[in-house]
Backbone as CSV, one residue per row, in Angstrom:
resi,resn,N_x,N_y,N_z,CA_x,CA_y,CA_z,C_x,C_y,C_z
1,MET,-55.037,-114.932,63.237,-56.107,-114.029,62.937,-56.607,-113.436,64.261
2,VAL,-56.765,-112.149,64.273,-57.274,-111.474,65.458,-58.778,-111.278,65.280
3,THR,-59.552,-111.922,66.134,-61.007,-111.814,66.061,-61.570,-111.545,67.445
4,PRO,-62.786,-111.022,67.546,-63.381,-110.757,68.855,-63.553,-112.023,69.696
5,GLY,-63.663,-113.172,69.029,-63.829,-114.420,69.760,-62.620,-114.803,70.604
6,SER,-61.498,-114.146,70.371,-60.279,-114.441,71.115,-60.203,-113.726,72.467
7,PHE,-61.173,-112.870,72.764,-61.098,-112.026,73.949,-62.365,-112.107,74.789
8,SER,-62.221,-111.786,76.050,-63.392,-111.568,76.906,-63.939,-110.200,76.536
9,THR,-65.251,-110.102,76.378,-65.837,-108.833,75.948,-67.008,-108.427,76.839
10,ILE,-67.327,-107.140,76.752,-68.533,-106.606,77.390,-69.267,-105.776,76.336
11,ALA,-70.541,-105.562,76.547,-71.314,-104.735,75.626,-70.966,-103.262,75.828
12,CYS,-70.885,-102.527,74.725,-70.682,-101.088,74.785,-71.919,-100.470,75.445
13,PRO,-71.741,-99.587,76.426,-72.899,-99.034,77.143,-73.939,-98.349,76.253
14,THR,-73.504,-97.634,75.247,-74.461,-96.909,74.411,-74.910,-97.687,73.178
15,TYR,-74.141,-98.689,72.774,-74.473,-99.548,71.624,-74.231,-101.000,72.017
16,PRO,-75.188,-101.649,72.652,-74.965,-103.003,73.163,-74.615,-104.040,72.101
17,GLU,-74.904,-103.750,70.828,-74.536,-104.697,69.784,-73.038,-104.677,69.482
18,ILE,-72.339,-103.652,69.956,-70.889,-103.557,69.803,-70.239,-104.146,71.047
19,ARG,-69.351,-105.105,70.831,-68.657,-105.747,71.938,-67.269,-105.118,72.093
20,LEU,-66.877,-104.832,73.320,-65.580,-104.236,73.628,-64.713,-105.266,74.339
21,ALA,-63.488,-105.429,73.856,-62.559,-106.380,74.465,-62.063,-105.829,75.789
22,LEU,-61.939,-106.726,76.762,-61.407,-106.356,78.069,-59.913,-106.662,78.127
23,PHE,-59.124,-105.661,78.388,-57.676,-105.793,78.575,-57.015,-106.598,77.449
24,PRO,-57.152,-106.140,76.205,-56.636,-106.920,75.083,-55.137,-106.765,74.809
25,SER,-54.484,-105.793,75.416,-53.125,-105.422,74.989,-52.115,-106.565,75.056
26,SER,-52.063,-107.321,76.133,-51.053,-108.377,76.219,-51.338,-109.514,75.242
27,LYS,-52.591,-109.843,75.051,-52.946,-110.909,74.113,-52.650,-110.479,72.675
28,VAL,-52.964,-109.235,72.340,-52.669,-108.729,70.998,-51.157,-108.680,70.787
29,ALA,-50.405,-108.261,71.782,-48.943,-108.217,71.670,-48.383,-109.614,71.408
30,ASN,-48.894,-110.620,72.102,-48.437,-111.994,71.873,-48.791,-112.464,70.468
31,MET,-49.987,-112.121,69.992,-50.392,-112.505,68.638,-49.479,-111.857,67.598
32,LEU,-49.141,-110.582,67.801,-48.266,-109.883,66.862,-46.851,-110.451,66.901
33,ASP,-46.355,-110.775,68.081,-45.024,-111.378,68.192,-44.976,-112.698,67.438
34,THR,-45.991,-113.525,67.608,-46.051,-114.806,66.910,-46.128,-114.594,65.408
35,PHE,-46.975,-113.654,64.981,-47.114,-113.369,63.553,-45.796,-112.883,62.969
36,CYS,-45.145,-111.941,63.638,-43.880,-111.389,63.133,-42.812,-112.473,63.042
37,TYR,-42.772,-113.369,64.022,-41.812,-114.475,64.001,-42.088,-115.373,62.795
38,ASP,-43.363,-115.724,62.585,-43.730,-116.584,61.460,-43.379,-115.927,60.130
39,VAL,-43.600,-114.623,60.009,-43.281,-113.903,58.779,-41.768,-113.887,58.569
40,ALA,-41.016,-113.644,59.631,-39.558,-113.600,59.520,-39.004,-114.960,59.102
41,ILE,-39.529,-116.031,59.669,-39.061,-117.373,59.316,-39.420,-117.678,57.860
42,GLY,-40.638,-117.329,57.464,-41.058,-117.554,56.075,-40.206,-116.769,55.095
43,ALA,-39.903,-115.533,55.434,-39.091,-114.694,54.553,-37.672,-115.228,54.448
44,SER,-37.127,-115.720,55.550,-35.757,-116.233,55.506,-35.695,-117.504,54.664
45,LYS,-36.751,-118.299,54.677,-36.777,-119.502,53.853,-36.866,-119.147,52.370
46,LEU,-37.586,-118.075,52.048,-37.726,-117.661,50.665,-36.445,-117.019,50.137
47,SER,-35.721,-116.312,50.990,-34.545,-115.585,50.525,-33.272,-116.432,50.565
48,SER,-33.288,-117.561,51.268,-32.082,-118.379,51.323,-31.976,-119.219,50.047
49,PRO,-30.770,-119.358,49.538,-30.609,-120.146,48.314,-30.921,-121.623,48.550
50,GLN,-31.541,-122.232,47.577,-31.873,-123.649,47.666,-30.708,-124.452,47.107
51,VAL,-30.262,-125.444,47.869,-29.204,-126.318,47.427,-29.823,-127.662,47.107
52,TRP,-29.664,-128.089,45.866,-30.264,-129.369,45.463,-29.217,-130.414,45.359
């Protein structure tokens, strides 16, 4: 899950109640890579025939 708590943030200059993530790109990329891997593994388990 991608949430603001996962990042270092600063207050938006004009709206201090809005928090802006600092340099989120590499962390988000890692989260997406992990998610895509988990989805691919889950999908392969669902599509492979079960041998009993």
